[in-house]
N, C-alpha and C positions, 0 to 999 in steps of 0.2 A: 716768651717775654725771653729778654735777651738784658744785657747789660748794656749799656750807653756805647762801645764800642763794637764796631765790626771788624773786618779785614784793611776799611779805608778808612777808618776813626770814626768817630762819633757822628749818629746818626741824624739825618738833619730834617729840617719839615718839608723839604720836598721830595722826603725819598719815601712819601706815605702816599695812600689812595684815595680820593678827593673824590666825593660827587659834590654836582652841584644842580640844585631844580627850582623852580618858579614856585612859590607859595601864595595862592591867593590869598588865603587867611593873615597872612603876614603881611602882605602886599610886598614881598621883597621876592628876592632868591637867598637860600638856605643853602652852606654848604656844609658836608659833615666829611668827617675823617672814618674811615674803616676801622683802623685799628684802637681808634679812643672814641666807640660808640657815645660815650656822654657828651662828647665836645660837638659843637653848632658854632655858626655865625653867619650873618645876615648883612645883605649889602645892594644898594640898588641896581645892581650891573652882577654880572656872574665872575666879571674880574675880582671887583669889590668883594664879594664875599669870600671867593676864595683867597684874596690875599688878606684877608681880616683873620679868617679862620688860621692858616698860615702862621700866621702872628702869632694864635692862640697856643699854635702847637709848639711852637720855638718856644715858648714862656713855658709850658710842660716838660717839653724837653729837659730844661735848664734845671728847673726843680726835682724833678724826679732825677737827676745828673747829681744835685747839691745832696740830694738827701741820701742817696745812694738807695733809692727805690728801684724797681725791675721797670725795665723800656722795654714794652710792645714793638719786637722786632718787624720792619715794613713789610705788607706780604710781597713785594716786589724782589725781596733779600732772602725770603723764606726757600728751603731746599722743599720740594716734594717727589715722594716716592713714585707715585704714580701708580699705586695702589690705594682702592676704597674698598673696605668691609660696608656691605651694602645691605641694608636689612629692607623689607617689603613683603607684601601681602602674599599667602599664597597661589589666588588667585591672579595677582599680575607675575609673577614668577612664571604660572603657567602660560601666560596668554605671551607672553615675551619668549617661552621655551620655545611654544608652536610657532611662534613667527621667524624666529630663529633659522628653527628647523624648515621652512615651510621656503626660506629666501635662500638657504644652504649656507649659511655662514654661522659662526659661533655667535654663544648669548653673548661673549664678551663683545663681541666685535657690534652686534646689534645694537647695544645698549651706549657702547662709543660712538655711534654715528649718532640715533637719536638725542645725543647731550650734544655732540658738536653741531646740530642744527638748530638747537632750541638757543 
C-alpha cells in the first residue's frame, strides 16, 4: 500500500489493472480491478462495465484520500526486483533439475523459459 501520491501526483482510476469478462449467470459483462479485489461492476458491453468500475474506483480513491487511509499502489507503478523465492515439492525440484541438466541449461533458465511460455 502507498499513500495517495506518487512521483506524478495522485493515483488515477486509469492507473489500475482491470479485467472484463462475460458472465452467463449475470447476463452481463463483469469488470474487476486487481488492486481492489472486492470491487466489481457490470454492464451490457465491455466498455460500459469498465466505465462503471472506473467510476467506482475514482470514488474509492477519493474516499481513501479524504480519510487518510492507505491506497493500493497500481501494479503498473510498482517496482519489482526480479527475484522470487519459490517453494516446491522435492519431486518437482528433482524433475526440473534433471530436465535442466539434460538440456544443458541452469535450473533458473529452465524455470524462466517455462514461465514465459505460460
